[in-house]
FIROZA-689486 format. One record per atom (N, C-alpha, C, O): x, z, y; residue in one letter. Coordinates in steps of 0.2 Angstrom, whole numbers, padded with zeros to 4 digits, always signed. Atoms other than C-alpha are relative to their C-alpha. Layout:
// FIROZA-689486
XZYa...
This chain:
// FIROZA-689486
+0004+0000-0006x+0000+0000+0000x+0004+0000+0006x+0010+0002+0006x-0004+0001-0006x+0005-0003+0018x-0003+0005+0005x-0009+0004+0007x+0003-0004-0005x+0003+0010+0032x+0004-0001+0007x+0010-0001+0007x-0002+0002-0006x+0005+0006+0050x-0003+0005+0005x-0009+0006+0005x+0002-0005-0006x+0004+0019+0065x+0003-0003+0006x+0009-0003+0006x-0003+0002-0006x+0006+0013+0082x-0004+0003+0007x-0010+0006+0006x+0002-0003-0007x+0003+0018+0101x+0000-0006+0004x+0005-0009+0005x+0000+0006-0006x-0003+0005+0114x-0002+0004+0006x-0006+0009+0007x+0001-0003-0006x-0002+0010+0132x-0003-0005+0005x-0001-0011+0006x+0004+0004-0004x-0015+0003+0144x+0003+0001+0007x+0005+0006+0009x-0001-0001-0007x-0012+0000+0163x-0005+0005+0002x-0011+0006-0001x+0005-0006-0002x-0020+0015+0172x-0007-0003+0002x-0008-0008+0005x+0007+0002-0001x-0039+0014+0172x-0003-0004-0005x-0008-0006-0005x+0003+0005+0005x-0040+0003+0157x+0000+0002-0007x-0001-0001-0012x+0000-0003+0007x-0038+0015+0142x-0006-0001-0004x-0006-0003-0010x+0007+0000+0003x-0057+0015+0138x-0001-0007-0002x-0003-0009-0007x+0001+0007+0001x-0057-0004+0139x+0004-0002-0006x+0002-0006-0011x-0005+0001+0006x-0042-0005+0127x-0003+0003-0007x-0003+0000-0012x+0003-0003+0006x-0050+0007+0115x-0006-0004-0002x-0007-0005-0008x+0006+0004+0002x-0066-0003+0115x+0002-0007-0003x-0001-0009-0008x-0003+0006+0003x-0056-0019+0111x+0002+0002-0007x+0001-0002-0012x-0002-0002+0007x-0048-0010+0096x-0005+0002-0004x-0005+0001-0010x+0005-0002+0004x-0064-0003+0090x-0004-0007-0002x-0007-0007-0008x+0003+0006+0002x-0071-0021+0090x+0005-0003-0006x+0002-0006-0011x-0005+0002+0005x-0055-0025+0080x-0002+0003-0007x-0002+0000-0012x+0001-0004+0006x-0059-0011+0068x-0007-0003-0004x-0007-0004-0010x+0005+0003+0003x-0076-0019+0065x+0001-0007-0003x-0001-0008-0009x-0002+0006+0003x-0069-0036+0062x+0004+0000-0006x+0003-0004-0011x-0004-0001+0006x-0056-0030+0049x-0003+0004-0005x-0001+0004-0011x+0003-0004+0005x-0068-0019+0040x-0002-0003-0007x-0002+0000-0012x+0001+0004+0006x-0072-0033+0028x+0006-0004-0002x+0005-0009-0007x-0005+0004+0001x-0055-0041+0028x+0003+0002-0006x+0003+0008-0008x-0004-0002+0006x-0045-0042+0012x+0005+0005+0001x+0009+0004+0005x-0005-0005+0000x-0035-0027+0009x-0001+0006+0005x+0004+0010+0005x+0001-0005-0005x-0041-0016+0023x-0003+0006-0003x-0009+0006-0005x+0003-0006+0002x-0043+0002+0018x-0002+0005+0005x-0006+0009+0004x+0001-0005-0006x-0042+0011+0035x+0002-0004+0006x+0007-0007+0006x-0002+0002-0007x-0042+0006+0053x-0003+0005+0005x-0009+0004+0006x+0003-0006-0004x-0044+0021+0064x+0003-0001+0007x+0009-0002+0008x-0002+0000-0007x-0043+0022+0083x+0000+0007+0003x-0005+0010+0001x+0001-0007-0003x-0039+0038+0092x+0004+0000+0007x+0008-0004+0009x-0003-0001-0007x-0034+0045+0109x+0003+0007+0000x+0001+0012-0003x-0003-0007-0001x-0023+0060+0114x-0002+0002+0007x+0000-0002+0012x+0002-0002-0007x-0031+0070+0129x+0006+0001+0005x+0005+0000+0011x-0005-0001-0005x-0014+0073+0136x+0004-0007+0002x+0008-0007+0006x-0002+0007-0002x-0010+0054+0137x-0006-0005+0001x-0008-0008-0003x+0006+0004-0002x-0024+0046+0147x+0000-0007-0001x-0005-0010-0002x+0000+0008+0001x-0018+0028+0145x+0002-0002-0006x+0003-0008-0007x-0002+0002+0007x-0013+0028+0127x-0006+0000-0005x-0010+0004-0005x+0005+0000+0006x-0023+0023+0112x+0004-0001-0006x+0009-0005-0006x-0004+0000+0006x-0017+0025+0094x-0004-0004-0005x-0010-0003-0005x+0003+0004+0006x-0021+0014+0079x+0004+0002-0006x+0010+0002-0007x-0003-0001+0007x-0018+0019+0061x-0004-0004-0005x-0010-0004-0005x+0002+0005+0005x-0020+0006+0047x+0003+0001-0006x+0009+0003-0007x-0003+0001+0006x-0019+0006+0029x-0003-0006-0003x-0009-0008-0003x+0002+0006+0004x-0019-0010+0019x+0003+0000-0007x+0007+0004-0009x-0002+0001+0007x-0017-0015+0001x+0008-0002+0000x+0012+0000-0004x-0007+0002-0001x-0001-0024+0007x+0001-0002+0007x-0003-0003+0011x-0002+0002-0006x+0009-0029+0022x-0003-0008+0001x-0005-0010+0007x+0002+0007+0000x+0004-0047+0018x-0008+0000+0002x-0010-0005+0006x+0007-0001-0002x-0015-0042+0020x+0000+0001+0007x-0004-0002+0011x+0000-0001-0007x-0011-0035+0036x+0002-0006+0005x-0002-0007+0010x-0002+0006-0004x-0002-0050+0043x-0005-0005+0000x-0006-0008+0005x+0005+0006+0001x-0015-0062+0036x-0006+0002+0005x-0009-0003+0008x+0005-0002-0005x-0028-0052+0047x+0001-0002+0007x-0004-0003+0011x-0002+0002-0006x-0019-0056+0062x+0000-0008+0002x+0000-0010+0007x+0000+0008+0000x-0021-0075+0059x-0007-0002+0001x-0009-0008+0003x+0007+0002-0001x-0040-0074+0061x-0002-0001+0007x+0001+0002+0011x+0001+0003-0006x-0047-0083+0076x-0003+0006+0004x-0001+0007+0010x+0003-0005-0004x-0058-0068+0081x+0005+0006+0002x+0005+0009+0007x-0005-0006-0001x-0044-0055+0079x+0005-0003+0006x+0007+0001+0010x-0005+0003-0006x-0032-0067+0090x-0004+0000+0006x+0000+0001+0012x+0004+0000-0006x-0046-0068+0103x+0000+0008+0003x+0001+0008+0009x+0000-0007-0002x-0046-0049+0104x+0007+0002+0003x+0007+0005+0008x-0007-0001-0002x-0027-0048+0105x+0001-0003+0007x+0004+0000+0012x-0001+0004-0007x-0028-0061+0120x-0004+0004+0005x-0002+0004+0011x+0004-0004-0005x-0041-0049+0129x+0004+0006+0001x+0004+0008+0007x-0003-0006-0001x-0030-0034+0126x+0007-0001+0004x+0009+0004+0008x-0007+0000-0003x-0013-0041+0132x+0000+0001+0008x+0005+0004+0010x-0001-0001-0008x-0017-0042+0151x-0001+0007+0002x+0001+0009+0008x+0001-0006-0002x-0022-0024+0151x+0005+0005-0003x+0004+0011-0001x-0005-0004+0003x-0007-0017+0142x+0005+0001+0005x+0007-0003+0009x-0005-0002-0005x+0006-0008+0152x+0007-0002-0004x+0010+0003-0007x-0006+0002+0003x+0021-0018+0146x-0002-0003-0007x-0007-0003-0009x+0001+0002+0007x+0024-0026+0129x-0002+0005-0005x+0001+0011-0004x+0001-0005+0005x+0017-0017+0114x+0006+0001-0004x+0010-0003-0006x-0006-0001+0004x+0030-0008+0104x-0002-0001-0007x-0008+0000-0009x+0002+0001+0007x+0031-0011+0086x-0002+0007-0003x+0001+0012-0002x+0003-0006+0003x+0021+0002+0076x+0005+0002-0006x+0009-0001-0008x-0003-0003+0006x+0028+0014+0063x-0002-0002-0007x-0008-0001-0008x+0002+0002+0007x+0028+0007+0046x+0002+0006-0004x+0008+0008-0005x-0002-0007+0004x+0027+0023+0035x-0002-0001-0007x-0006-0005-0009x+0001+0000+0008x+0028+0025+0016x-0005+0005-0001x-0005+0011+0001x+0005-0004+0002x+0012+0032+0009x+0002+0005-0006x+0004+0002-0011x-0002-0005+0005x+0016+0048-0001x-0006+0002-0004x-0006+0005-0010x+0006-0002+0003x-0002+0052-0005x-0005+0003+0005x-0003+0003+0011x+0005-0003-0005x-0017+0061+0002x-0007-0001-0002x-0008-0005-0007x+0007+0001+0002x-0036+0062+0001x-0002-0007+0002x+0000-0010+0008x+0002+0006-0001x-0043+0045+0000x+0005-0006-0001x+0003-0012+0000x-0004+0005+0002x-0028+0035-0005x+0002+0000-0007x+0006-0004-0009x
């Protein structure tokens, strides 16, 4: 399985808009091949940051999801409101836990 955890930082005043776009992405990938988890979160201490945690059957399934036209359209909507280029998410080894 493949676990990706990342933080996206929005320009001031755009965090809720970014979170909304990512929640739309969560709906789009909910039936994508290999998607087990796609969760969006915020930290009250970081007003402009939005976190994404994803679990996929494989990295290939994750990468394939980024090729879908609707996902690419959401990425295009998010890019102008990001504060700088998105940093690469953390690829973590899944050791176990509830639900995996």
